[in-house]
mmCIF file as Biopython writes it, N, C-alpha, C and O atoms, coordinates in Angstrom:
data_model
#
loop_
_atom_site.group_PDB
_atom_site.id
_atom_site.type_symbol
_atom_site.label_atom_id
_atom_site.label_alt_id
_atom_site.label_comp_id
_atom_site.label_asym_id
_atom_site.label_entity_id
_atom_site.label_seq_id
_atom_site.pdbx_PDB_ins_code
_atom_site.Cartn_x
_atom_site.Cartn_y
_atom_site.Cartn_z
_atom_site.occupancy
_atom_site.B_iso_or_equiv
_atom_site.auth_seq_id
_atom_site.auth_asym_id
_atom_site.pdbx_PDB_model_num
ATOM 1   N N  . MET A ? 1  ? 0.834   -1.197 0.000   1.0 0.0 1  A 1 
ATOM 2   C CA . MET A ? 1  ? 0.000   0.000  0.000   1.0 0.0 1  A 1 
ATOM 3   C C  . MET A ? 1  ? 0.873   1.253  0.000   1.0 0.0 1  A 1 
ATOM 4   O O  . MET A ? 1  ? 0.515   2.254  -0.620  1.0 0.0 1  A 1 
ATOM 5   N N  . LYS A ? 2  ? 2.003   1.207  0.683   1.0 0.0 2  A 1 
ATOM 6   C CA . LYS A ? 2  ? 2.892   2.367  0.731   1.0 0.0 2  A 1 
ATOM 7   C C  . LYS A ? 2  ? 3.367   2.753  -0.671  1.0 0.0 2  A 1 
ATOM 8   O O  . LYS A ? 2  ? 3.473   3.937  -0.991  1.0 0.0 2  A 1 
ATOM 9   N N  . LYS A ? 3  ? 3.652   1.753  -1.499  1.0 0.0 3  A 1 
ATOM 10  C CA . LYS A ? 3  ? 4.106   2.015  -2.863  1.0 0.0 3  A 1 
ATOM 11  C C  . LYS A ? 3  ? 3.031   2.764  -3.663  1.0 0.0 3  A 1 
ATOM 12  O O  . LYS A ? 3  ? 3.351   3.670  -4.433  1.0 0.0 3  A 1 
ATOM 13  N N  . ASN A ? 4  ? 1.762   2.388  -3.483  1.0 0.0 4  A 1 
ATOM 14  C CA . ASN A ? 4  ? 0.673   3.086  -4.173  1.0 0.0 4  A 1 
ATOM 15  C C  . ASN A ? 4  ? 0.605   4.550  -3.762  1.0 0.0 4  A 1 
ATOM 16  O O  . ASN A ? 4  ? 0.413   5.424  -4.607  1.0 0.0 4  A 1 
ATOM 17  N N  . GLU A ? 5  ? 0.760   4.821  -2.477  1.0 0.0 5  A 1 
ATOM 18  C CA . GLU A ? 5  ? 0.736   6.213  -1.995  1.0 0.0 5  A 1 
ATOM 19  C C  . GLU A ? 5  ? 1.913   7.002  -2.557  1.0 0.0 5  A 1 
ATOM 20  O O  . GLU A ? 5  ? 1.763   8.169  -2.920  1.0 0.0 5  A 1 
ATOM 21  N N  . GLU A ? 6  ? 3.089   6.369  -2.632  1.0 0.0 6  A 1 
ATOM 22  C CA . GLU A ? 6  ? 4.263   7.033  -3.197  1.0 0.0 6  A 1 
ATOM 23  C C  . GLU A ? 6  ? 4.036   7.373  -4.664  1.0 0.0 6  A 1 
ATOM 24  O O  . GLU A ? 6  ? 4.376   8.470  -5.108  1.0 0.0 6  A 1 
ATOM 25  N N  . MET A ? 7  ? 3.463   6.439  -5.419  1.0 0.0 7  A 1 
ATOM 26  C CA . MET A ? 7  ? 3.192   6.684  -6.834  1.0 0.0 7  A 1 
ATOM 27  C C  . MET A ? 7  ? 2.144   7.784  -7.010  1.0 0.0 7  A 1 
ATOM 28  O O  . MET A ? 7  ? 2.262   8.625  -7.901  1.0 0.0 7  A 1 
ATOM 29  N N  . LYS A ? 8  ? 1.128   7.774  -6.163  1.0 0.0 8  A 1 
ATOM 30  C CA . LYS A ? 8  ? 0.093   8.807  -6.219  1.0 0.0 8  A 1 
ATOM 31  C C  . LYS A ? 8  ? 0.712   10.181 -5.978  1.0 0.0 8  A 1 
ATOM 32  O O  . LYS A ? 8  ? 0.438   11.123 -6.721  1.0 0.0 8  A 1 
ATOM 33  N N  . GLU A ? 9  ? 1.537   10.298 -4.953  1.0 0.0 9  A 1 
ATOM 34  C CA . GLU A ? 9  ? 2.198   11.574 -4.659  1.0 0.0 9  A 1 
ATOM 35  C C  . GLU A ? 9  ? 3.121   11.999 -5.799  1.0 0.0 9  A 1 
ATOM 36  O O  . GLU A ? 9  ? 3.200   13.183 -6.126  1.0 0.0 9  A 1 
ATOM 37  N N  . PHE A ? 10 ? 3.821   11.033 -6.405  1.0 0.0 10 A 1 
ATOM 38  C CA . PHE A ? 10 ? 4.703   11.321 -7.536  1.0 0.0 10 A 1 
ATOM 39  C C  . PHE A ? 10 ? 3.902   11.905 -8.705  1.0 0.0 10 A 1 
ATOM 40  O O  . PHE A ? 10 ? 4.292   12.920 -9.280  1.0 0.0 10 A 1 
ATOM 41  N N  . VAL A ? 11 ? 2.788   11.265 -9.050  1.0 0.0 11 A 1 
ATOM 42  C CA . VAL A ? 11 ? 1.949   11.722 -10.167 1.0 0.0 11 A 1 
ATOM 43  C C  . VAL A ? 11 ? 1.379   13.109 -9.877  1.0 0.0 11 A 1 
ATOM 44  O O  . VAL A ? 11 ? 1.395   13.978 -10.749 1.0 0.0 11 A 1 
ATOM 45  N N  . LEU A ? 12 ? 0.878   13.323 -8.664  1.0 0.0 12 A 1 
ATOM 46  C CA . LEU A ? 12 ? 0.316   14.628 -8.301  1.0 0.0 12 A 1 
ATOM 47  C C  . LEU A ? 12 ? 1.377   15.722 -8.361  1.0 0.0 12 A 1 
ATOM 48  O O  . LEU A ? 12 ? 1.104   16.826 -8.834  1.0 0.0 12 A 1 
ATOM 49  N N  . LYS A ? 13 ? 2.585   15.422 -7.886  1.0 0.0 13 A 1 
ATOM 50  C CA . LYS A ? 13 ? 3.680   16.403 -7.915  1.0 0.0 13 A 1 
ATOM 51  C C  . LYS A ? 13 ? 4.070   16.732 -9.358  1.0 0.0 13 A 1 
ATOM 52  O O  . LYS A ? 13 ? 4.261   17.899 -9.699  1.0 0.0 13 A 1 
ATOM 53  N N  . LYS A ? 14 ? 4.186   15.711 -10.201 1.0 0.0 14 A 1 
ATOM 54  C CA . LYS A ? 14 ? 4.535   15.941 -11.610 1.0 0.0 14 A 1 
ATOM 55  C C  . LYS A ? 14 ? 3.474   16.803 -12.301 1.0 0.0 14 A 1 
ATOM 56  O O  . LYS A ? 14 ? 3.808   17.710 -13.063 1.0 0.0 14 A 1 
ATOM 57  N N  . ALA A ? 15 ? 2.207   16.521 -12.034 1.0 0.0 15 A 1 
ATOM 58  C CA . ALA A ? 15 ? 1.126   17.310 -12.631 1.0 0.0 15 A 1 
ATOM 59  C C  . ALA A ? 15 ? 1.227   18.764 -12.180 1.0 0.0 15 A 1 
ATOM 60  O O  . ALA A ? 15 ? 1.068   19.680 -12.986 1.0 0.0 15 A 1 
ATOM 61  N N  . HIS A ? 16 ? 1.491   18.974 -10.896 1.0 0.0 16 A 1 
ATOM 62  C CA . HIS A ? 16 ? 1.602   20.332 -10.364 1.0 0.0 16 A 1 
ATOM 63  C C  . HIS A ? 16 ? 2.850   21.035 -10.921 1.0 0.0 16 A 1 
ATOM 64  O O  . HIS A ? 16 ? 2.768   22.170 -11.390 1.0 0.0 16 A 1 
ATOM 65  N N  . ASP A ? 17 ? 3.996   20.361 -10.867 1.0 0.0 17 A 1 
ATOM 66  C CA . ASP A ? 17 ? 5.257   20.954 -11.321 1.0 0.0 17 A 1 
ATOM 67  C C  . ASP A ? 17 ? 5.237   21.326 -12.802 1.0 0.0 17 A 1 
ATOM 68  O O  . ASP A ? 17 ? 5.897   22.280 -13.213 1.0 0.0 17 A 1 
ATOM 69  N N  . ASN A ? 18 ? 4.486   20.582 -13.595 1.0 0.0 18 A 1 
ATOM 70  C CA . ASN A ? 18 ? 4.439   20.816 -15.039 1.0 0.0 18 A 1 
ATOM 71  C C  . ASN A ? 18 ? 3.212   21.612 -15.474 1.0 0.0 18 A 1 
ATOM 72  O O  . ASN A ? 18 ? 2.914   21.709 -16.664 1.0 0.0 18 A 1 
ATOM 73  N N  . ASP A ? 19 ? 2.503   22.180 -14.496 1.0 0.0 19 A 1 
ATOM 74  C CA . ASP A ? 19 ? 1.346   23.042 -14.764 1.0 0.0 19 A 1 
ATOM 75  C C  . ASP A ? 19 ? 0.312   22.364 -15.672 1.0 0.0 19 A 1 
ATOM 76  O O  . ASP A ? 19 ? -0.234  22.977 -16.589 1.0 0.0 19 A 1 
ATOM 77  N N  . ILE A ? 20 ? 0.061   21.079 -15.387 1.0 0.0 20 A 1 
ATOM 78  C CA . ILE A ? 20 ? -0.913  20.294 -16.145 1.0 0.0 20 A 1 
ATOM 79  C C  . ILE A ? 20 ? -2.322  20.774 -15.788 1.0 0.0 20 A 1 
ATOM 80  O O  . ILE A ? 20 ? -2.618  21.006 -14.616 1.0 0.0 20 A 1 
ATOM 81  N N  . LYS A ? 21 ? -3.177  20.920 -16.777 1.0 0.0 21 A 1 
ATOM 82  C CA . LYS A ? 21 ? -4.559  21.376 -16.563 1.0 0.0 21 A 1 
ATOM 83  C C  . LYS A ? 21 ? -5.568  20.239 -16.708 1.0 0.0 21 A 1 
ATOM 84  O O  . LYS A ? 21 ? -6.555  20.188 -15.974 1.0 0.0 21 A 1 
ATOM 85  N N  . PHE A ? 22 ? -5.323  19.323 -17.655 1.0 0.0 22 A 1 
ATOM 86  C CA . PHE A ? 22 ? -6.244  18.219 -17.928 1.0 0.0 22 A 1 
ATOM 87  C C  . PHE A ? 22 ? -5.461  16.924 -18.091 1.0 0.0 22 A 1 
ATOM 88  O O  . PHE A ? 22 ? -4.310  16.931 -18.526 1.0 0.0 22 A 1 
ATOM 89  N N  . ILE A ? 23 ? -6.093  15.824 -17.741 1.0 0.0 23 A 1 
ATOM 90  C CA . ILE A ? 23 ? -5.530  14.490 -17.940 1.0 0.0 23 A 1 
ATOM 91  C C  . ILE A ? 23 ? -6.543  13.701 -18.754 1.0 0.0 23 A 1 
ATOM 92  O O  . ILE A ? 23 ? -7.725  13.666 -18.411 1.0 0.0 23 A 1 
ATOM 93  N N  . ARG A ? 24 ? -6.089  13.069 -19.831 1.0 0.0 24 A 1 
ATOM 94  C CA . ARG A ? 24 ? -6.977  12.250 -20.667 1.0 0.0 24 A 1 
ATOM 95  C C  . ARG A ? 24 ? -6.613  10.785 -20.465 1.0 0.0 24 A 1 
ATOM 96  O O  . ARG A ? 24 ? -5.451  10.396 -20.585 1.0 0.0 24 A 1 
ATOM 97  N N  . PHE A ? 25 ? -7.627  9.978  -20.155 1.0 0.0 25 A 1 
ATOM 98  C CA . PHE A ? 25 ? -7.473  8.537  -19.988 1.0 0.0 25 A 1 
ATOM 99  C C  . PHE A ? 25 ? -7.938  7.850  -21.270 1.0 0.0 25 A 1 
ATOM 100 O O  . PHE A ? 25 ? -9.038  8.114  -21.755 1.0 0.0 25 A 1 
ATOM 101 N N  . TRP A ? 26 ? -7.102  6.972  -21.815 1.0 0.0 26 A 1 
ATOM 102 C CA . TRP A ? 26 ? -7.410  6.248  -23.048 1.0 0.0 26 A 1 
ATOM 103 C C  . TRP A ? 26 ? -7.551  4.772  -22.736 1.0 0.0 26 A 1 
ATOM 104 O O  . TRP A ? 26 ? -6.802  4.226  -21.926 1.0 0.0 26 A 1 
ATOM 105 N N  . PHE A ? 27 ? -8.516  4.125  -23.384 1.0 0.0 27 A 1 
ATOM 106 C CA . PHE A ? 27 ? -8.718  2.686  -23.243 1.0 0.0 27 A 1 
ATOM 107 C C  . PHE A ? 27 ? -9.462  2.192  -24.476 1.0 0.0 27 A 1 
ATOM 108 O O  . PHE A ? 27 ? -9.946  2.993  -25.276 1.0 0.0 27 A 1 
ATOM 109 N N  . THR A ? 28 ? -9.554  0.881  -24.628 1.0 0.0 28 A 1 
ATOM 110 C CA . THR A ? 28 ? -10.306 0.332  -25.753 1.0 0.0 28 A 1 
ATOM 111 C C  . THR A ? 28 ? -11.574 -0.344 -25.251 1.0 0.0 28 A 1 
ATOM 112 O O  . THR A ? 28 ? -11.613 -0.867 -24.137 1.0 0.0 28 A 1 
ATOM 113 N N  . ASP A ? 29 ? -12.615 -0.327 -26.089 1.0 0.0 29 A 1 
ATOM 114 C CA . ASP A ? 29 ? -13.833 -1.058 -25.749 1.0 0.0 29 A 1 
ATOM 115 C C  . ASP A ? 29 ? -13.612 -2.536 -26.078 1.0 0.0 29 A 1 
ATOM 116 O O  . ASP A ? 29 ? -12.532 -2.914 -26.534 1.0 0.0 29 A 1 
ATOM 117 N N  . VAL A ? 30 ? -14.619 -3.365 -25.852 1.0 0.0 30 A 1 
ATOM 118 C CA . VAL A ? 30 ? -14.452 -4.802 -26.061 1.0 0.0 30 A 1 
ATOM 119 C C  . VAL A ? 30 ? -14.252 -5.163 -27.531 1.0 0.0 30 A 1 
ATOM 120 O O  . VAL A ? 30 ? -13.823 -6.275 -27.838 1.0 0.0 30 A 1 
ATOM 121 N N  . GLN A ? 31 ? -14.553 -4.251 -28.433 1.0 0.0 31 A 1 
ATOM 122 C CA . GLN A ? 31 ? -14.323 -4.485 -29.857 1.0 0.0 31 A 1 
ATOM 123 C C  . GLN A ? 31 ? -12.990 -3.913 -30.326 1.0 0.0 31 A 1 
ATOM 124 O O  . GLN A ? 31 ? -12.654 -4.009 -31.507 1.0 0.0 31 A 1 
ATOM 125 N N  . GLY A ? 32 ? -12.231 -3.321 -29.411 1.0 0.0 32 A 1 
ATOM 126 C CA . GLY A ? 32 ? -10.915 -2.800 -29.751 1.0 0.0 32 A 1 
ATOM 127 C C  . GLY A ? 32 ? -10.888 -1.360 -30.222 1.0 0.0 32 A 1 
ATOM 128 O O  . GLY A ? 32 ? -9.837  -0.878 -30.645 1.0 0.0 32 A 1 
ATOM 129 N N  . PHE A ? 33 ? -12.017 -0.654 -30.162 1.0 0.0 33 A 1 
ATOM 130 C CA . PHE A ? 33 ? -12.050 0.751  -30.571 1.0 0.0 33 A 1 
ATOM 131 C C  . PHE A ? 33 ? -11.561 1.641  -29.433 1.0 0.0 33 A 1 
ATOM 132 O O  . PHE A ? 33 ? -11.913 1.440  -28.271 1.0 0.0 33 A 1 
ATOM 133 N N  . LEU A ? 34 ? -10.754 2.614  -29.789 1.0 0.0 34 A 1 
ATOM 134 C CA . LEU A ? 34 ? -10.172 3.521  -28.809 1.0 0.0 34 A 1 
ATOM 135 C C  . LEU A ? 34 ? -11.228 4.471  -28.252 1.0 0.0 34 A 1 
ATOM 136 O O  . LEU A ? 34 ? -11.995 5.069  -29.007 1.0 0.0 34 A 1 
ATOM 137 N N  . LYS A ? 35 ? -11.262 4.606  -26.936 1.0 0.0 35 A 1 
ATOM 138 C CA . LYS A ? 35 ? -12.175 5.509  -26.224 1.0 0.0 35 A 1 
ATOM 139 C C  . LYS A ? 35 ? -11.344 6.335  -25.247 1.0 0.0 35 A 1 
ATOM 140 O O  . LYS A ? 35 ? -10.213 5.976  -24.919 1.0 0.0 35 A 1 
ATOM 141 N N  . SER A ? 36 ? -11.919 7.447  -24.786 1.0 0.0 36 A 1 
ATOM 142 C CA . SER A ? 36 ? -11.198 8.260  -23.803 1.0 0.0 36 A 1 
ATOM 143 C C  . SER A ? 36 ? -12.168 9.136  -23.025 1.0 0.0 36 A 1 
ATOM 144 O O  . SER A ? 36 ? -13.306 9.360  -23.436 1.0 0.0 36 A 1 
ATOM 145 N N  . PHE A ? 37 ? -11.684 9.621  -21.894 1.0 0.0 37 A 1 
ATOM 146 C CA . PHE A ? 37 ? -12.375 10.678 -21.165 1.0 0.0 37 A 1 
ATOM 147 C C  . PHE A ? 37 ? -11.316 11.511 -20.467 1.0 0.0 37 A 1 
ATOM 148 O O  . PHE A ? 37 ? -10.210 11.036 -20.212 1.0 0.0 37 A 1 
ATOM 149 N N  . ALA A ? 38 ? -11.658 12.752 -20.162 1.0 0.0 38 A 1 
ATOM 150 C CA . ALA A ? 38 ? -10.693 13.676 -19.568 1.0 0.0 38 A 1 
ATOM 151 C C  . ALA A ? 38 ? -11.201 14.175 -18.223 1.0 0.0 38 A 1 
ATOM 152 O O  . ALA A ? 38 ? -12.405 14.273 -17.986 1.0 0.0 38 A 1 
ATOM 153 N N  . ILE A ? 39 ? -10.247 14.487 -17.348 1.0 0.0 39 A 1 
ATOM 154 C CA . ILE A ? 39 ? -10.557 15.097 -16.061 1.0 0.0 39 A 1 
ATOM 155 C C  . ILE A ? 39 ? -9.637  16.295 -15.868 1.0 0.0 39 A 1 
ATOM 156 O O  . ILE A ? 39 ? -8.601  16.409 -16.524 1.0 0.0 39 A 1 
ATOM 157 N N  . THR A ? 40 ? -10.021 17.174 -14.974 1.0 0.0 40 A 1 
ATOM 158 C CA . THR A ? 40 ? -9.144  18.290 -14.623 1.0 0.0 40 A 1 
ATOM 159 C C  . THR A ? 40 ? -8.116  17.804 -13.615 1.0 0.0 40 A 1 
ATOM 160 O O  . THR A ? 40 ? -8.303  16.772 -12.970 1.0 0.0 40 A 1 
ATOM 161 N N  . VAL A ? 41 ? -7.045  18.543 -13.487 1.0 0.0 41 A 1 
ATOM 162 C CA . VAL A ? 41 ? -6.007  18.161 -12.532 1.0 0.0 41 A 1 
ATOM 163 C C  . VAL A ? 41 ? -6.544  18.218 -11.099 1.0 0.0 41 A 1 
ATOM 164 O O  . VAL A ? 41 ? -6.043  17.518 -10.219 1.0 0.0 41 A 1 
ATOM 165 N N  . GLU A ? 42 ? -7.567  19.055 -10.864 1.0 0.0 42 A 1 
ATOM 166 C CA . GLU A ? 42 ? -8.176  19.120 -9.534  1.0 0.0 42 A 1 
ATOM 167 C C  . GLU A ? 42 ? -8.905  17.820 -9.183  1.0 0.0 42 A 1 
ATOM 168 O O  . GLU A ? 42 ? -9.053  17.496 -8.004  1.0 0.0 42 A 1 
ATOM 169 N N  . GLU A ? 43 ? -9.355  17.083 -10.180 1.0 0.0 43 A 1 
ATOM 170 C CA . GLU A ? 43 ? -10.041 15.809 -9.961  1.0 0.0 43 A 1 
ATOM 171 C C  . GLU A ? 43 ? -9.073  14.632 -9.836  1.0 0.0 43 A 1 
ATOM 172 O O  . GLU A ? 43 ? -9.484  13.527 -9.480  1.0 0.0 43 A 1 
ATOM 173 N N  . LEU A ? 44 ? -7.803  14.860 -10.123 1.0 0.0 44 A 1 
ATOM 174 C CA . LEU A ? 44 ? -6.829  13.777 -10.215 1.0 0.0 44 A 1 
ATOM 175 C C  . LEU A ? 44 ? -6.632  13.022 -8.912  1.0 0.0 44 A 1 
ATOM 176 O O  . LEU A ? 44 ? -6.622  11.791 -8.922  1.0 0.0 44 A 1 
ATOM 177 N N  . GLU A ? 45 ? -6.478  13.710 -7.797  1.0 0.0 45 A 1 
ATOM 178 C CA . GLU A ? 45 ? -6.225  13.025 -6.525  1.0 0.0 45 A 1 
ATOM 179 C C  . GLU A ? 45 ? -7.361  12.061 -6.193  1.0 0.0 45 A 1 
ATOM 180 O O  . GLU A ? 45 ? -7.115  10.914 -5.819  1.0 0.0 45 A 1 
ATOM 181 N N  . ASN A ? 46 ? -8.587  12.518 -6.326  1.0 0.0 46 A 1 
ATOM 182 C CA . ASN A ? 46 ? -9.727  11.642 -6.067  1.0 0.0 46 A 1 
ATOM 183 C C  . ASN A ? 46 ? -9.776  10.489 -7.070  1.0 0.0 46 A 1 
ATOM 184 O O  . ASN A ? 46 ? -10.100 9.360  -6.701  1.0 0.0 46 A 1 
ATOM 185 N N  . ALA A ? 47 ? -9.458  10.765 -8.327  1.0 0.0 47 A 1 
ATOM 186 C CA . ALA A ? 47 ? -9.457  9.717  -9.349  1.0 0.0 47 A 1 
ATOM 187 C C  . ALA A ? 47 ? -8.446  8.630  -9.015  1.0 0.0 47 A 1 
ATOM 188 O O  . ALA A ? 47 ? -8.726  7.446  -9.202  1.0 0.0 47 A 1 
ATOM 189 N N  . LEU A ? 48 ? -7.279  9.017  -8.526  1.0 0.0 48 A 1 
ATOM 190 C CA . LEU A ? 48 ? -6.250  8.039  -8.171  1.0 0.0 48 A 1 
ATOM 191 C C  . LEU A ? 48 ? -6.640  7.238  -6.938  1.0 0.0 48 A 1 
ATOM 192 O O  . LEU A ? 48 ? -6.234  6.084  -6.797  1.0 0.0 48 A 1 
ATOM 193 N N  . SER A ? 49 ? -7.415  7.829  -6.051  1.0 0.0 49 A 1 
ATOM 194 C CA . SER A ? 49 ? -7.829  7.149  -4.817  1.0 0.0 49 A 1 
ATOM 195 C C  . SER A ? 49 ? -9.106  6.336  -4.990  1.0 0.0 49 A 1 
ATOM 196 O O  . SER A ? 49 ? -9.187  5.192  -4.542  1.0 0.0 49 A 1 
ATOM 197 N N  . GLU A ? 50 ? -10.097 6.929  -5.640  1.0 0.0 50 A 1 
ATOM 198 C CA . GLU A ? 50 ? -11.438 6.343  -5.695  1.0 0.0 50 A 1 
ATOM 199 C C  . GLU A ? 50 ? -11.856 5.846  -7.070  1.0 0.0 50 A 1 
ATOM 200 O O  . GLU A ? 50 ? -12.841 5.116  -7.188  1.0 0.0 50 A 1 
ATOM 201 N N  . GLY A ? 51 ? -11.120 6.231  -8.119  1.0 0.0 51 A 1 
ATOM 202 C CA . GLY A ? 51 ? -11.545 5.927  -9.481  1.0 0.0 51 A 1 
ATOM 203 C C  . GLY A ? 51 ? -12.472 7.020  -9.989  1.0 0.0 51 A 1 
ATOM 204 O O  . GLY A ? 51 ? -12.867 7.908  -9.234  1.0 0.0 51 A 1 
ATOM 205 N N  . MET A ? 52 ? -12.813 6.955  -11.259 1.0 0.0 52 A 1 
ATOM 206 C CA . MET A ? 52 ? -13.705 7.942  -11.867 1.0 0.0 52 A 1 
ATOM 207 C C  . MET A ? 52 ? -14.923 7.238  -12.433 1.0 0.0 52 A 1 
ATOM 208 O O  . MET A ? 52 ? -14.805 6.241  -13.146 1.0 0.0 52 A 1 
ATOM 209 N N  . GLY A ? 53 ? -16.094 7.766  -12.109 1.0 0.0 53 A 1 
ATOM 210 C CA . GLY A ? 53 ? -17.318 7.209  -12.657 1.0 0.0 53 A 1 
ATOM 211 C C  . GLY A ? 53 ? -17.556 7.706  -14.073 1.0 0.0 53 A 1 
ATOM 212 O O  . GLY A ? 53 ? -17.212 8.839  -14.410 1.0 0.0 53 A 1 
ATOM 213 N N  . PHE A ? 54 ? -18.146 6.854  -14.897 1.0 0.0 54 A 1 
ATOM 214 C CA . PHE A ? 54 ? -18.557 7.277  -16.230 1.0 0.0 54 A 1 
ATOM 215 C C  . PHE A ? 54 ? -19.714 6.401  -16.699 1.0 0.0 54 A 1 
ATOM 216 O O  . PHE A ? 54 ? -20.011 5.370  -16.096 1.0 0.0 54 A 1 
ATOM 217 N N  . ASP A ? 55 ? -20.355 6.821  -17.772 1.0 0.0 55 A 1 
ATOM 218 C CA . ASP A ? 55 ? -21.525 6.127  -18.308 1.0 0.0 55 A 1 
ATOM 219 C C  . ASP A ? 55 ? -21.075 4.965  -19.183 1.0 0.0 55 A 1 
ATOM 220 O O  . ASP A ? 55 ? -20.687 5.161  -20.334 1.0 0.0 55 A 1 
ATOM 221 N N  . GLY A ? 56 ? -21.127 3.758  -18.636 1.0 0.0 56 A 1 
ATOM 222 C CA . GLY A ? 56 ? -20.679 2.575  -19.356 1.0 0.0 56 A 1 
ATOM 223 C C  . GLY A ? 56 ? -21.537 2.218  -20.553 1.0 0.0 56 A 1 
ATOM 224 O O  . GLY A ? 56 ? -21.079 1.501  -21.442 1.0 0.0 56 A 1 
ATOM 225 N N  . SER A ? 57 ? -22.791 2.707  -20.600 1.0 0.0 57 A 1 
ATOM 226 C CA . SER A ? 57 ? -23.649 2.380  -21.745 1.0 0.0 57 A 1 
ATOM 227 C C  . SER A ? 57 ? -23.180 3.080  -23.018 1.0 0.0 57 A 1 
ATOM 228 O O  . SER A ? 57 ? -23.585 2.696  -24.116 1.0 0.0 57 A 1 
ATOM 229 N N  . SER A ? 58 ? -22.339 4.094  -22.886 1.0 0.0 58 A 1 
ATOM 230 C CA . SER A ? 58 ? -21.819 4.777  -24.066 1.0 0.0 58 A 1 
ATOM 231 C C  . SER A ? 58 ? -20.627 4.038  -24.672 1.0 0.0 58 A 1 
ATOM 232 O O  . SER A ? 58 ? -20.125 4.432  -25.725 1.0 0.0 58 A 1 
ATOM 233 N N  . ILE A ? 59 ? -20.172 2.968  -24.014 1.0 0.0 59 A 1 
ATOM 234 C CA . ILE A ? 59 ? -19.069 2.154  -24.513 1.0 0.0 59 A 1 
ATOM 235 C C  . ILE A ? 59 ? -19.656 0.863  -25.083 1.0 0.0 59 A 1 
ATOM 236 O O  . ILE A ? 59 ? -20.218 0.055  -24.344 1.0 0.0 59 A 1 
ATOM 237 N N  . GLU A ? 60 ? -19.527 0.673  -26.382 1.0 0.0 60 A 1 
ATOM 238 C CA . GLU A ? 60 ? -20.109 -0.479 -27.069 1.0 0.0 60 A 1 
ATOM 239 C C  . GLU A ? 60 ? -19.697 -1.791 -26.408 1.0 0.0 60 A 1 
ATOM 240 O O  . GLU A ? 60 ? -18.510 -2.070 -26.243 1.0 0.0 60 A 1 
ATOM 241 N N  . GLY A ? 61 ? -20.702 -2.599 -26.028 1.0 0.0 61 A 1 
ATOM 242 C CA . GLY A ? 61 ? -20.449 -3.912 -25.447 1.0 0.0 61 A 1 
ATOM 243 C C  . GLY A ? 61 ? -20.041 -3.901 -23.991 1.0 0.0 61 A 1 
ATOM 244 O O  . GLY A ? 61 ? -19.696 -4.952 -23.450 1.0 0.0 61 A 1 
ATOM 245 N N  . PHE A ? 62 ? -20.067 -2.742 -23.333 1.0 0.0 62 A 1 
ATOM 246 C CA . PHE A ? 62 ? -19.567 -2.644 -21.962 1.0 0.0 62 A 1 
ATOM 247 C C  . PHE A ? 62 ? -20.655 -2.900 -20.933 1.0 0.0 62 A 1 
ATOM 248 O O  . PHE A ? 62 ? -20.487 -3.752 -20.061 1.0 0.0 62 A 1 
ATOM 249 N N  . SER A ? 63 ? -21.764 -2.182 -21.018 1.0 0.0 63 A 1 
ATOM 250 C CA . SER A ? 63 ? -22.879 -2.409 -20.094 1.0 0.0 63 A 1 
ATOM 251 C C  . SER A ? 63 ? -24.174 -1.877 -20.699 1.0 0.0 63 A 1 
ATOM 252 O O  . SER A ? 63 ? -24.166 -0.996 -21.559 1.0 0.0 63 A 1 
ATOM 253 N N  . ARG A ? 64 ? -25.286 -2.437 -20.225 1.0 0.0 64 A 1 
ATOM 254 C CA . ARG A ? 64 ? -26.597 -1.985 -20.685 1.0 0.0 64 A 1 
ATOM 255 C C  . ARG A ? 64 ? -26.947 -0.666 -20.003 1.0 0.0 64 A 1 
ATOM 256 O O  . ARG A ? 64 ? -26.335 -0.294 -19.002 1.0 0.0 64 A 1 
ATOM 257 N N  . ILE A ? 65 ? -27.922 0.027  -20.546 1.0 0.0 65 A 1 
ATOM 258 C CA . ILE A ? 65 ? -28.338 1.327  -20.011 1.0 0.0 65 A 1 
ATOM 259 C C  . ILE A ? 65 ? -28.761 1.212  -18.551 1.0 0.0 65 A 1 
ATOM 260 O O  . ILE A ? 65 ? -28.552 2.145  -17.776 1.0 0.0 65 A 1 
ATOM 261 N N  . GLU A ? 66 ? -29.354 0.079  -18.162 1.0 0.0 66 A 1 
ATOM 262 C CA . GLU A ? 66 ? -29.795 -0.116 -16.777 1.0 0.0 66 A 1 
ATOM 263 C C  . GLU A ? 66 ? -28.620 -0.301 -15.813 1.0 0.0 66 A 1 
ATOM 264 O O  . GLU A ? 66 ? -28.781 -0.152 -14.602 1.0 0.0 66 A 1 
ATOM 265 N N  . GLU A ? 67 ? -27.447 -0.623 -16.346 1.0 0.0 67 A 1 
ATOM 266 C CA . GLU A ? 67 ? -26.256 -0.872 -15.524 1.0 0.0 67 A 1 
ATOM 267 C C  . GLU A ? 67 ? -25.134 0.074  -15.927 1.0 0.0 67 A 1 
ATOM 268 O O  . GLU A ? 67 ? -23.961 -0.293 -15.868 1.0 0.0 67 A 1 
ATOM 269 N N  . SER A ? 68 ? -25.481 1.272  -16.329 1.0 0.0 68 A 1 
ATOM 270 C CA . SER A ? 68 ? -24.527 2.117  -17.041 1.0 0.0 68 A 1 
ATOM 271 C C  . SER A ? 68 ? -23.502 2.843  -16.182 1.0 0.0 68 A 1 
ATOM 272 O O  . SER A ? 68 ? -22.453 3.228  -16.699 1.0 0.0 68 A 1 
ATOM 273 N N  . ASP A ? 69 ? -23.759 3.045  -14.897 1.0 0.0 69 A 1 
ATOM 274 C CA . ASP A ? 69 ? -22.802 3.781  -14.070 1.0 0.0 69 A 1 
ATOM 275 C C  . ASP A ? 69 ? -21.682 2.850  -13.628 1.0 0.0 69 A 1 
ATOM 276 O O  . ASP A ? 69 ? -21.919 1.882  -12.905 1.0 0.0 69 A 1 
ATOM 277 N N  . VAL A ? 70 ? -20.459 3.145  -14.067 1.0 0.0 70 A 1 
ATOM 278 C CA . VAL A ? 70 ? -19.305 2.311  -13.737 1.0 0.0 70 A 1 
ATOM 279 C C  . VAL A ? 70 ? -18.172 3.188  -13.225 1.0 0.0 70 A 1 
ATOM 280 O O  . VAL A ? 70 ? -18.195 4.410  -13.373 1.0 0.0 70 A 1 
ATOM 281 N N  . ILE A ? 71 ? -17.184 2.546  -12.623 1.0 0.0 71 A 1 
ATOM 282 C CA . ILE A ? 71 ? -15.999 3.245  -12.103 1.0 0.0 71 A 1 
ATOM 283 C C  . ILE A ? 71 ? -14.775 2.732  -12.845 1.0 0.0 71 A 1 
ATOM 284 O O  . ILE A ? 71 ? -14.579 1.523  -12.972 1.0 0.0 71 A 1 
ATOM 285 N N  . ALA A ? 72 ? -13.953 3.654  -13.336 1.0 0.0 72 A 1 
ATOM 286 C CA . ALA A ? 72 ? -12.710 3.284  -14.017 1.0 0.0 72 A 1 
ATOM 287 C C  . ALA A ? 72 ? -11.563 3.393  -13.040 1.0 0.0 72 A 1 
ATOM 288 O O  . ALA A ? 72 ? -10.416 3.127  -13.402 1.0 0.0 72 A 1 
#
């Protein structure tokens, strides 16, 4: 667990030191198509700790509309 906290602090420091404003996360859907979403640097600490919620029904083959809220 200590290693995760060290990496989190490293990423947050790099974002701050380099005046980063947005972070874009890239991934592929189950069919191999590239998808992404972006967060502000202010959301980064929570994203690293808790994950980020997004609408999974907008990702082909990921989840049905009734089960659409997911955490990345």
